[in-house]
Structure formats: structure tokens, C-alpha cells
C-alpha positions as CSV (number, residue, x, y, z in Angstrom):
1,M,106.0,99.1,110.2
2,Q,105.9,99.9,106.5
3,I,104.6,103.2,105.2
4,A,103.7,103.8,101.6
5,T,104.6,107.1,100.2
6,E,103.7,108.5,96.8
7,E,103.9,111.8,94.9
8,Y,100.5,112.7,93.2
9,K,99.6,115.9,91.4
10,G,101.8,118.1,93.5
11,F,101.0,116.4,96.8
12,T,102.8,113.8,98.9
13,I,100.6,110.9,100.2
14,S,101.9,108.8,103.1
15,V,99.9,105.8,104.2
16,T,100.4,103.8,107.4
17,P,98.7,100.4,107.9
18,I,96.9,100.0,111.2
19,K,96.1,96.7,112.8
20,D,92.3,96.3,113.3
21,C,90.8,94.7,116.4
22,G,90.8,91.3,114.5
23,D,93.2,89.9,111.9
24,L,92.4,92.7,109.5
25,W,94.2,95.9,108.6
26,D,93.0,99.5,108.2
27,F,95.0,102.6,107.3
28,E,95.7,106.2,108.1
29,Y,96.9,108.6,105.4
30,R,98.4,112.0,105.4
31,I,98.4,114.4,102.5
32,T,100.8,117.3,102.3
33,K,101.7,119.8,99.5
34,T,104.9,118.4,98.0
35,G,107.9,120.4,99.3
36,E,106.1,121.7,102.4
37,G,106.1,120.3,105.8
38,G,102.4,120.3,106.4
39,Q,102.8,122.3,109.5
40,D,99.8,124.3,110.9
41,T,101.5,127.6,109.7
42,D,101.8,126.4,106.1
43,P,99.3,127.9,103.6
44,A,98.2,124.3,102.8
45,P,98.3,122.4,106.1
46,A,98.4,118.6,106.0
47,L,95.3,116.5,106.0
48,T,95.2,113.3,108.0
49,R,92.4,110.8,107.7
50,S,91.9,107.1,108.7
51,Q,89.7,104.2,107.7
52,T,88.6,102.0,110.5
53,A,85.8,100.0,108.9
54,G,85.9,97.1,106.5
55,G,89.5,96.0,107.0
56,H,92.0,94.5,104.6
57,A,93.8,91.1,104.6
58,T,97.4,92.4,104.7
59,P,99.2,95.6,105.6
60,E,100.3,95.9,101.9
61,V,96.7,95.8,100.7
62,A,95.7,98.4,103.3
63,C,98.5,100.7,102.0
64,L,97.3,100.3,98.4
65,A,93.7,101.0,99.4
66,G,94.9,104.1,101.4
67,V,96.8,105.5,98.4
68,E,93.7,105.1,96.2
69,V,91.5,106.8,98.7
70,A,94.0,109.6,99.2
71,R,94.3,110.1,95.4
72,I,90.5,110.6,95.2
73,E,90.7,113.2,98.0
74,V,93.5,115.0,96.2
75,D,91.4,115.0,93.0
76,N,88.5,116.4,94.9
77,L,90.6,119.1,96.5
78,L,91.9,120.2,93.2
79,A,88.4,120.2,91.6
80,L,87.1,122.4,94.4
81,S,90.0,124.8,94.1
82,R,89.3,125.5,90.4
83,E,87.4,128.6,89.4
84,P,83.9,128.0,88.1
85,G,83.6,127.8,84.3
86,R,87.2,126.4,83.8
């Protein structure tokens, strides 16, 4: 099974396509701080999320969609971590 991996703004995104109950594909993604293992003892533990609604025609498209969703989550995490007024 293919896994898409990408570095984005200091984070590593790994997306795994998951076969849906029909002929469609969903995805699961994991976000870790680049260079860290994402273990529970890390200061920034890994986040794992999945999409199980909608579905995509191929595993490749599911991976692309997963990367896009994970990028948005990274952007949101970075925005929330900034100090107000900056």
C-alpha cells in the first residue's frame, strides 16, 4: 500500500489511503514535528486523523486529498500557536 509523505512548514505529513466499504478510497493522515518521533513523550506528539466520508476514486487521489487536509491542519495549528497581535 502506498503512503504519501511530505515535509510542510516544519512538520512531516504521512497519508495512507484506506479502502472504503464500496469502490471508493478514504484516507488517514499523521502529522509529526519534523525530526521528532511523534511519541507520547514528545513535546509535540503526533496527530492522527482520518476521513471516512465522501470517498475518492483512486488511492492516489485519496493521498492527494489527505495531504491537502493535513496542510490546512498544520496552518491552523501554527496560527493558533502565534501570540495575539503578531
